[in-house]
KEVEXGU-906101 format. One line per field, with one value per atom (N, C-alpha, C): residue in three letters; x, y, z. Coordinates in steps of 0.05 Angstrom, whole numbers. Example, Ala and Ser with C-alpha at 12.3 -4.5 7.8 and 13.67 -1.06 7.14 Angstrom:
KEVEXGU-906101
tido	c(ALA	ALA	ALA	SER	SER	SER)
X	c(264	246	264	257	273	258)
Y	c(-114	-90	-66	-45	-21	1)
Z	c(156	156	156	142	143	157)
***
This chain:
KEVEXGU-906101
tido	c(UNK	UNK	UNK	UNK	UNK	UNK	UNK	UNK	UNK	UNK	UNK	UNK	UNK	UNK	UNK	UNK	UNK	UNK	UNK	UNK	UNK	UNK	UNK	UNK	UNK	UNK	UNK	UNK	UNK	UNK	UNK	UNK	UNK	UNK	UNK	UNK	UNK	UNK	UNK	UNK	UNK	UNK	UNK	UNK	UNK	UNK	UNK	UNK	UNK	UNK	UNK	UNK	UNK	UNK	UNK	UNK	UNK	UNK	UNK	UNK	UNK	UNK	UNK	UNK	UNK	UNK	UNK	UNK	UNK	UNK	UNK	UNK	UNK	UNK	UNK	UNK	UNK	UNK	UNK	UNK	UNK	UNK	UNK	UNK	UNK	UNK	UNK	UNK	UNK	UNK	UNK	UNK	UNK	UNK	UNK	UNK	UNK	UNK	UNK	UNK	UNK	UNK	UNK	UNK	UNK	UNK	UNK	UNK	UNK	UNK	UNK	UNK	UNK	UNK	UNK	UNK	UNK	UNK	UNK	UNK	UNK	UNK	UNK	UNK	UNK	UNK	UNK	UNK	UNK	UNK	UNK	UNK	UNK	UNK	UNK	UNK	UNK	UNK	UNK	UNK	UNK	UNK	UNK	UNK	UNK	UNK	UNK	UNK	UNK	UNK	UNK	UNK	UNK	UNK	UNK	UNK	UNK	UNK	UNK	UNK	UNK	UNK	UNK	UNK	UNK	UNK	UNK	UNK	UNK	UNK	UNK	UNK	UNK	UNK	UNK	UNK	UNK	UNK	UNK	UNK	UNK	UNK	UNK	UNK	UNK	UNK	UNK	UNK	UNK	UNK	UNK	UNK	UNK	UNK	UNK	UNK	UNK	UNK	UNK	UNK	UNK	UNK	UNK	UNK	UNK	UNK	UNK	UNK	UNK	UNK	UNK	UNK	UNK	UNK	UNK	UNK	UNK	UNK	UNK	UNK	UNK	UNK	UNK	UNK	UNK	UNK	UNK	UNK	UNK	UNK	UNK	UNK	UNK	UNK	UNK	UNK	UNK	UNK	UNK	UNK	UNK	UNK	UNK	UNK	UNK	UNK	UNK	UNK	UNK	UNK	UNK	UNK	UNK	UNK	UNK	UNK	UNK	UNK	UNK	UNK	UNK	UNK	UNK	UNK	UNK	UNK	UNK	UNK	UNK	UNK	UNK	UNK	UNK	UNK	UNK	UNK	UNK	UNK	UNK	UNK	UNK	UNK	UNK	UNK	UNK	UNK	UNK	UNK	UNK	UNK	UNK	UNK	UNK	UNK	UNK	UNK	UNK	UNK	UNK	UNK	UNK	UNK	UNK	UNK	UNK	UNK	UNK	UNK	UNK	UNK	UNK	UNK	UNK	UNK	UNK	UNK	UNK	UNK	UNK	UNK	UNK	UNK	UNK	UNK	UNK	UNK	UNK	UNK	UNK	UNK	UNK	UNK	UNK	UNK	UNK	UNK	UNK	UNK	UNK	UNK	UNK	UNK	UNK	UNK	UNK	UNK	UNK	UNK	UNK	UNK	UNK	UNK	UNK	UNK	UNK	UNK	UNK	UNK	UNK	UNK	UNK	UNK	UNK	UNK	UNK	UNK	UNK	UNK	UNK	UNK	UNK	UNK	UNK	UNK	UNK	UNK	UNK	UNK	UNK	UNK	UNK	UNK	UNK	UNK	UNK	UNK	UNK	UNK	UNK	UNK	UNK	UNK	UNK	UNK	UNK	UNK	UNK	UNK	UNK	UNK	UNK	UNK	UNK	UNK	UNK	UNK	UNK	UNK	UNK	UNK	UNK	UNK	UNK	UNK	UNK	UNK	UNK	UNK	UNK	UNK	UNK	UNK	UNK	UNK	UNK	UNK	UNK	UNK	UNK	UNK	UNK	UNK	UNK	UNK	UNK	UNK	UNK	UNK	UNK	UNK	UNK	UNK	UNK	UNK	UNK	UNK	UNK	UNK	UNK	UNK	UNK	UNK	UNK	UNK	UNK	UNK	UNK	UNK	UNK	UNK	UNK	UNK	UNK	UNK	UNK	UNK	UNK	UNK	UNK	UNK	UNK	UNK	UNK	UNK	UNK	UNK	UNK	UNK	UNK	UNK	UNK	UNK	UNK	UNK	UNK	UNK	UNK	UNK	UNK	UNK	UNK	UNK	UNK	UNK	UNK	UNK	UNK	UNK	UNK	UNK	UNK	UNK	UNK	UNK	UNK	UNK	UNK	UNK	UNK	UNK	UNK	UNK	UNK	UNK	UNK	UNK	UNK	UNK	UNK	UNK	UNK	UNK	UNK	UNK	UNK	UNK	UNK	UNK	UNK	UNK	UNK	UNK	UNK	UNK	UNK	UNK	UNK	UNK	UNK	UNK	UNK	UNK	UNK	UNK	UNK	UNK	UNK	UNK	UNK	UNK	UNK	UNK	UNK	UNK	UNK	UNK	UNK	UNK	UNK	UNK	UNK	UNK	UNK	UNK	UNK	UNK	UNK	UNK	UNK	UNK	UNK	UNK	UNK	UNK	UNK	UNK	UNK	UNK	UNK	UNK	UNK	UNK	UNK	UNK	UNK	UNK	UNK	UNK	UNK	UNK	UNK	UNK	UNK	UNK	UNK	UNK	UNK	UNK	UNK	UNK	UNK	UNK	UNK	UNK	UNK	UNK	UNK	UNK	UNK	UNK	UNK	UNK	UNK	UNK	UNK	UNK	UNK	UNK	UNK	UNK	UNK	UNK	UNK	UNK	UNK	UNK	UNK	UNK	UNK	UNK	UNK	UNK	UNK	UNK	UNK	UNK	UNK	UNK	UNK	UNK	UNK	UNK	UNK	UNK	UNK	UNK	UNK	UNK	UNK	UNK	UNK	UNK	UNK	UNK	UNK	UNK	UNK	UNK	UNK	UNK	UNK	UNK	UNK	UNK	UNK	UNK	UNK	UNK	UNK	UNK	UNK	UNK	UNK	UNK	UNK	UNK	UNK	UNK	UNK	UNK	UNK	UNK	UNK	UNK	UNK	UNK	UNK	UNK	UNK	UNK	UNK	UNK	UNK	UNK	UNK	UNK	UNK	UNK	UNK	UNK	UNK	UNK	UNK	UNK	UNK	UNK	UNK	UNK	UNK	UNK	UNK	UNK	UNK	UNK	UNK	UNK	UNK	UNK	UNK	UNK	UNK	UNK	UNK	UNK	UNK	UNK	UNK	UNK	UNK	UNK	UNK	UNK	UNK	UNK	UNK	UNK	UNK	UNK	UNK	UNK	UNK	UNK	UNK	UNK	UNK	UNK	UNK	UNK	UNK	UNK	UNK	UNK	UNK	UNK	UNK	UNK	UNK	UNK	UNK	UNK	UNK	UNK	UNK	UNK	UNK	UNK	UNK	UNK	UNK	UNK	UNK	UNK	UNK	UNK	UNK	UNK	UNK	UNK	UNK	UNK	UNK	UNK	UNK	UNK	UNK	UNK	UNK	UNK	UNK	UNK	UNK	UNK	UNK	UNK	UNK	UNK	UNK	UNK	UNK	UNK	UNK	UNK	UNK	UNK	UNK	UNK	UNK	UNK	UNK	UNK)
X	c(-87	-94	-83	-98	-92	-77	-51	-40	-45	-54	-59	-35	-31	-7	-12	8	4	12	-7	-1	10	0	13	26	46	56	51	47	42	63	58	78	90	84	99	82	96	82	70	46	30	30	40	42	69	70	98	109	128	143	127	102	86	54	44	15	1	-4	-16	-47	-61	-88	-91	-74	-74	-66	-44	-35	-56	-69	-91	-112	-122	-142	-136	-109	-102	-103	-93	-87	-116	-134	-161	-175	-172	-184	-174	-148	-139	-149	-151	-162	-192	-207	-236	-239	-217	-218	-220	-204	-206	-228	-236	-257	-284	-290	-314	-320	-298	-300	-288	-291	-277	-282	-304	-309	-289	-279	-260	-230	-227	-200	-191	-207	-202	-211	-238	-249	-240	-234	-228	-202	-181	-156	-153	-172	-174	-184	-206	-220	-199	-182	-164	-144	-134	-112	-124	-151	-165	-170	-176	-179	-156	-133	-106	-99	-107	-96	-114	-141	-157	-149	-144	-138	-114	-91	-65	-69	-84	-89	-101	-121	-137	-118	-104	-83	-63	-51	-26	-33	-47	-54	-31	-27	-5	16	16	35	63	61	84	97	123	139	136	145	148	168	162	179	189	211	224	212	208	198	169	154	123	110	86	68	69	68	70	47	23	0	4	16	25	45	64	84	73	52	42	24	6	-13	-2	19	29	40	52	63	37	16	-8	-18	-18	-25	-5	20	40	39	32	28	6	-15	-40	-31	-13	-4	14	30	50	34	16	3	-17	-31	-50	-41	-16	-4	6	20	27	7	-15	-38	-50	-53	-65	-52	-27	-14	-9	-2	-1	-27	-49	-75	-84	-77	-84	-70	-45	-31	-39	-42	-49	-78	-95	-124	-122	-108	-106	-95	-76	-64	-85	-100	-117	-144	-150	-175	-167	-139	-129	-133	-135	-139	-112	-91	-66	-55	-58	-47	-54	-79	-90	-74	-62	-45	-20	-9	13	7	-18	-25	-38	-40	-49	-27	-36	-14	-1	8	21	47	67	93	94	114	115	122	136	141	115	96	72	52	52	36	46	70	80	80	87	83	56	33	6	-2	3	-5	9	34	48	37	31	21	-8	-23	-50	-49	-28	-23	-16	1	8	-16	-34	-57	-76	-76	-93	-81	-54	-40	-49	-47	-51	-80	-99	-128	-130	-118	-119	-106	-85	-69	-86	-95	-112	-135	-151	-174	-167	-147	-136	-127	-111	-100	-122	-143	-163	-179	-186	-199	-185	-157	-142	-138	-139	-134	-160	-181	-205	-202	-184	-182	-152	-134	-108	-95	-80	-64	-42	-52	-35	-37	-13	-13	10	3	24	40	66	84	98	100	113	98	83	64	79	102	118	129	141	150	132	107	84	77	72	64	86	111	133	135	137	139	116	94	71	72	77	79	101	126	150	147	135	133	113	88	68	79	93	105	124	141	158	144	123	108	92	82	68	84	108	128	137	142	145	122	96	73	74	79	80	97	121	145	132	120	109	86	69	44	53	74	83	95	111	122	100	81	63	41	29	10	-18	-16	-43	-42	-67	-68	-56	-56	-43	-12	2	32	35	18	21	19	-2	-5	18	33	57	79	79	101	90	66	57	62	58	61	89	107	135	154	145	161	151	128	116	109	94	88	114	133	154	170	172	189	175	149	135	134	129	123	151	173	197	212	200	211	205	196	191	162	144	116	106	110	101	119	145	163	188	205	232	250	266	280	307	308	330	326	299	293	300	307	314	341	346	374	393	418	436	432	431	431	405	382	359	357	370	375	390	412	427	411	396	378	359	349	330	339	370	380	382	374	374	346	328	298	283	273	260	234	221	195	204	226	237	236	251	255	229	210	183	168	166	152	164	191	207	201	204	202	172	153	124	119	128	125	138	162	174	159	142	128	103	99	80	93	117	125	152	164	189	214	211	232	234	258	261	283	283	301	327	320	344	346	363	370	346	336	313	324	347	359	369	381	389	365	345	320	305	310	296	314	341	356	354	355	351	325	305	276	275	287	285	302	324	341	330	319	306	279	263	239	245	266	272	283	299	310	285	268	245	226	219	204	218	246	259	257	258	257	230	209	183	177	189	189	203	223	238	222	211	196	171	157	134	141	162	170	176	188	195	168	145	124	129	141	150	122	122	101	73	72	48	45	67	66	69	54	55	79)
Y	c(1432	1404	1391	1376	1364	1335	1332	1307	1288	1263	1243	1227	1223	1207	1178	1164	1135	1122	1115	1106	1078	1061	1036	1030	1012	1003	974	970	941	923	902	880	887	912	918	908	894	882	903	901	923	917	893	886	890	888	888	859	852	829	803	802	781	788	775	780	762	773	758	751	765	763	738	742	722	694	694	670	656	673	660	651	667	655	630	627	602	581	585	565	555	574	566	552	559	544	517	512	485	469	485	468	458	479	471	451	447	425	399	395	366	367	388	388	383	391	382	358	342	315	298	308	301	268	254	228	212	225	211	217	243	251	248	248	247	220	217	194	166	168	141	132	149	139	133	146	139	112	107	80	56	63	44	38	59	54	37	45	32	0	-5	-33	-48	-36	-46	-56	-34	-39	-62	-63	-84	-110	-114	-139	-150	-131	-145	-148	-131	-140	-165	-171	-197	-221	-217	-238	-244	-223	-227	-224	-206	-205	-200	-217	-217	-232	-245	-266	-253	-227	-211	-198	-201	-190	-161	-147	-119	-107	-83	-71	-43	-39	-14	-11	-33	-30	-27	-27	-23	-45	-49	-72	-66	-86	-83	-66	-70	-52	-23	-18	12	20	4	12	15	-2	-1	21	30	51	79	91	113	111	85	78	80	71	71	99	116	144	158	154	166	159	132	123	136	139	155	185	197	224	226	207	207	204	185	182	207	214	236	261	268	294	294	273	272	272	259	257	283	300	325	343	349	369	358	330	319	322	312	312	342	362	391	400	393	404	389	364	351	356	360	365	395	415	441	441	420	421	409	388	375	393	410	425	455	458	483	504	500	522	530	513	520	544	548	571	598	596	622	630	611	621	632	627	643	668	675	702	718	704	717	730	755	768	755	729	710	699	701	692	661	649	620	610	625	620	617	638	637	618	609	589	562	553	529	525	546	545	539	553	552	522	511	482	463	468	448	452	475	478	467	468	456	425	417	386	379	392	385	387	406	409	386	374	351	327	324	305	307	334	341	332	340	332	304	287	259	246	261	250	257	282	289	271	265	250	220	210	183	178	200	195	194	211	213	185	176	149	124	125	105	105	128	130	119	115	103	76	63	30	20	40	32	49	40	54	73	94	112	140	152	178	195	219	236	247	240	248	275	283	307	322	341	352	369	380	395	379	355	336	326	318	309	328	353	373	380	383	389	368	342	322	318	324	323	346	370	392	389	385	383	358	337	313	317	330	339	358	377	397	386	366	355	337	323	307	325	346	364	376	384	396	374	352	328	322	326	323	342	366	387	381	372	364	343	321	297	306	322	333	349	363	380	364	341	324	304	299	279	293	277	289	276	253	239	227	218	208	181	167	138	143	163	167	175	190	199	172	157	132	115	113	98	108	134	147	141	139	131	103	86	56	50	61	54	73	92	112	117	126	133	109	91	67	51	44	30	47	71	87	90	88	89	64	41	15	3	10	-1	17	38	56	52	30	21	29	32	38	13	-12	-36	-50	-45	-58	-41	-49	-36	-40	-22	-25	-45	-51	-71	-96	-102	-129	-130	-107	-106	-117	-129	-135	-111	-114	-88	-69	-78	-59	-44	-56	-41	-21	-29	-12	13	9	32	50	38	58	71	64	74	101	101	124	146	141	165	170	155	156	176	199	221	207	187	178	161	150	136	157	181	198	213	214	224	203	182	160	154	153	147	172	195	217	222	216	216	198	169	148	155	171	179	196	216	231	217	190	175	159	140	121	129	154	161	145	127	110	114	110	113	97	86	72	89	112	134	157	171	197	220	228	252	276	285	309	311	285	288	284	271	269	297	313	341	355	355	370	362	335	321	330	331	335	365	384	409	415	403	407	398	371	360	370	382	393	421	435	460	456	433	426	422	402	396	420	435	459	479	480	498	491	462	452	457	452	456	487	505	532	540	529	533	522	499	487	505	513	528	555	568	595	595	570	567	560	551	543	517	498	471	455	449	432	446	473	488	508	520	539	523	529	517	526)
Z	c(-361	-362	-338	-324	-301	-308	-297	-302	-280	-290	-270	-262	-239	-228	-230	-244	-242	-217	-202	-175	-173	-193	-195	-223	-225	-248	-255	-278	-287	-281	-268	-261	-233	-220	-197	-174	-155	-131	-114	-105	-90	-62	-54	-26	-14	15	25	20	42	37	34	47	46	41	22	17	37	62	83	75	60	56	35	12	-7	4	21	33	49	67	87	69	48	30	16	6	-6	13	37	58	68	70	78	55	31	8	9	16	13	39	60	84	80	68	61	39	22	4	14	39	51	70	85	102	89	67	52	47	47	40	61	89	111	116	106	110	94	72	54	65	70	76	102	121	150	163	162	178	164	136	124	132	133	143	175	190	217	220	204	204	197	178	169	188	201	225	247	253	274	269	243	234	237	227	229	257	277	303	315	308	321	311	284	273	284	283	295	326	339	368	369	357	361	350	326	318	335	346	361	393	402	428	448	465	485	477	453	444	438	430	423	445	450	471	469	493	492	473	461	443	454	456	469	497	509	539	543	523	526	512	518	504	474	458	431	419	433	422	426	448	452	437	428	408	380	374	345	342	358	356	346	358	347	319	312	285	265	272	257	252	272	269	250	256	236	209	204	177	161	173	161	156	173	170	147	142	118	92	91	66	60	81	74	70	83	77	49	43	13	-7	-3	-18	-24	-2	-3	-23	-22	-38	-65	-71	-95	-111	-98	-111	-116	-99	-106	-130	-134	-158	-181	-183	-207	-214	-195	-201	-214	-202	-216	-244	-249	-276	-295	-287	-305	-308	-289	-292	-303	-305	-317	-301	-273	-254	-240	-242	-229	-242	-267	-284	-269	-258	-245	-223	-208	-184	-195	-219	-231	-236	-240	-248	-223	-199	-176	-163	-145	-131	-110	-115	-96	-109	-89	-98	-97	-112	-108	-82	-66	-35	-24	-27	-11	-18	-46	-54	-45	-45	-38	-9	6	36	43	33	39	35	10	4	20	30	47	75	85	111	114	90	92	89	78	78	108	122	148	167	163	177	177	152	147	163	166	182	210	220	247	256	238	244	247	230	231	257	262	289	312	315	338	343	324	323	331	317	322	349	360	385	408	403	425	424	399	399	408	402	414	442	455	484	498	487	498	500	483	482	491	491	495	516	533	554	539	526	508	521	524	536	521	516	502	527	526	548	542	515	507	485	492	470	452	459	441	419	428	408	392	402	388	365	373	354	332	342	324	299	309	289	272	280	265	245	250	234	212	224	205	186	196	179	156	167	146	126	135	118	95	105	86	64	76	57	38	47	30	11	16	-2	-24	-16	-33	-50	-42	-57	-77	-73	-96	-116	-109	-130	-149	-136	-151	-168	-156	-171	-195	-193	-216	-236	-230	-248	-262	-248	-261	-280	-300	-315	-309	-296	-293	-264	-254	-229	-228	-250	-249	-245	-258	-252	-225	-212	-185	-165	-172	-157	-157	-180	-180	-161	-156	-139	-110	-107	-80	-73	-93	-87	-86	-100	-104	-86	-74	-59	-29	-29	-3	14	1	18	27	9	19	39	34	56	82	83	107	122	105	117	130	116	122	142	153	171	201	207	236	247	229	236	250	241	253	271	273	287	294	311	316	292	282	260	265	293	300	290	281	271	240	229	199	195	171	161	164	165	166	145	118	97	98	103	108	130	150	175	165	151	144	127	107	89	104	127	144	156	161	174	157	132	111	103	118	110	128	117	133	149	134	146	172	174	197	221	217	239	246	228	233	252	243	256	285	285	309	329	320	337	347	330	338	357	355	377	402	400	426	441	428	447	461	455	470	488	482	499	511	503	516	506	488	477	447	438	407	396	370	356	349	344	334	352	345	361	355	375	373	365	375	368	339	330	302	284	293	278	273	292	290	270	273	251	227	224	197	184	198	186	181	195	188	164	159	138	112	113	88	83	103	97	84	91	77	47	42	21	-1	8	-5	-16	5	1	-21	-17	-32	-63	-68	-93	-105	-90	-96	-106	-91	-97	-122	-128	-154	-175	-173	-195	-201	-180	-184	-194	-184	-192	-225	-234	-263	-281	-266	-277	-292	-274	-286	-292	-318	-332	-325	-320	-317	-341	-347	-368	-395	-415	-442	-456)
***
């Protein structure tokens, strides 16, 4: 009697260190999720940023003095772009997680041959890619109307990716914690919006009271917006080197927390 060899064992990982096929599939699925409704997820935020820029330009015009050595409108434009990246990167991952929980499809990811690290990185990278798409299109459009030039493409791309990745990881944490969209909206209203609006997107933080200025030095959104603006105008409110290090550290910490929560099946497993 011929004995059959058990090639595979139940529960044993059949891939190497990284399941690249599964990772790329999940990443592409997340990218397609926002591309299929690009009018809402990409063009909507771009239109909002453009309208803010037009209204403020018409209301203030040349009445406002230069900020950080450049005309106010040139200072404002990168802040408007960065603001859209912050909000949309967070919205992508948080809505992806909470929709998966409500539709009971998120549990399927726990049974897929994907590790928690592969899942959380794929969702965070997709969130960053949504922010990058918004930034690229917004930058091109704004350049037709404003004397806006990217002076450092490496800094521009680095801050876009690391900022989007941080907000994507944070969105996973909030999405896992929340049970309904209303609860998630409260985090957006009371955490993301204040953190981004008070981080110098509209003005130099030198205009803030001392206690708010001190708080901003611990605000990741400040370093993201400040560094992103630096890639355009070559001037910044804070230290670019410190901002890079700070964002790298906070992004890793945030992602690691999302990884641990997903690995435990936090509020996913019944």
